[in-house]
N, C-alpha and C positions, 0 to 999 in steps of 0.2 A: 326512792331510786338510790342505788348505791353506786359509788364510783369515786374518782379522785377529782378534787376541785383544782382547777388550774386558773390562776388569775394572770391576765396580761396587763402589766403595769406600764402606763405611758411615761414618757420622758418628763412631761409636764408635772405629773404627780410627784415624782421623786425630786425634781428640781427645786421644789418649794421646801425641801427638808435639808437640814444640815447633816453632815456625815454620821453623827451619833444617832440622830433620829432615823436615818435610813437603815442603819444596822439594827436598831431596836425594832423598827417596823418589820423588817425582813424576818428576824428571828421569831417575833410574835406570830406572824402569819404561818411560817413553816411549822411552828409548834402546834398549830391547828391542823396539821397534815395537809396543807395546801402546797401546790407547786406554783412557783412564781416565774413568770417570764418577763424580764425587764427589757423594755424597748431600748434603753440606753444602759449599757453595762455600768459596773462600778469601777472607780479608779483603783489602781493597785493598792493604795493606802486603805481605801474603804474595804476592799477584799480582805486585806490583812486584818483589819479591825473586826470584820465579820467572823473570820475564822477564829481569831483570838477570843472574842466574846462567846462564840458558840461552844468552844472547848470548856468554858466555865459553866455552861448550862447543861451539859450532857449528864443524864441519869440512867443507870443500868436498866431500870424497869419503866423508864419514861421516855424522855427526849433522846433520840439516838444520834443527833447531830444533823449536819446538812451535807448534801451533794451539790456541787456548783460547777458549772461549765460556762465558759464565755468564748466568743470568737476572739481571736487575737485583736488587740487594738490596732488601729490604723494610724500612721503618721502622715501628716500633711506636709510634704516637702516641696511646696510650690516654689516657683522662681522668686516670688516676692519674699516668702519666708526664708529662703536660702540667702537672699541679699541682706535681710535683717538678722540673719543667723538665729532664726527661731524655727522650732518645729513643734507643731501642735499634735497632741495625741488625742485621738477620738476613740472613746470606748464604744463597744458594740454590744449587741444583744447578749443577755446572760440568763441562764435558767438555773433556778435554785429550788431544792425540795428536800424533804426528809430523807436522810441517808438510807432508811429502810424501805423506801418506796421508789427512789429514783436511781437508776444506774446508767452510767455512760457506756455505750457500746462502741461508739466510734466518734472521733473528732478530727477535723482538719480545718483548713483556713475558712471554708465557706459552708461546712455541714457539721451539725452536731446530731448524732443519733442517740436517743435515750430510750430506756425501757422504764415504763411506769407500771408499778404493781400495787396490788392492794396491800394494806398494812398487814404485816405478819403477826 
């Protein structure tokens, strides 16, 4: 059977990894032409590290890089957090895949529309 493999990664699986392990895991999986859907998105620092490390791995006839989309993070500004002058950012679902197979068509606060295609 031919198709595109999509792995749905739970928050628990990634929470056991440090940021470097997460980035390495994601790149290794995407290099296998998998599309990953992360239940809990990456932090802004993790996203930056992922992009930086991906740029070093791109090869003209091999790995084409990644396409990544996330819902915007949510800020918890509850009354108690305001009193304590704290705000917690909660990352949300992220989809990551090979740049030559995943294309974002539309993105807004609560909807990400992507096109998955066979490897070119």
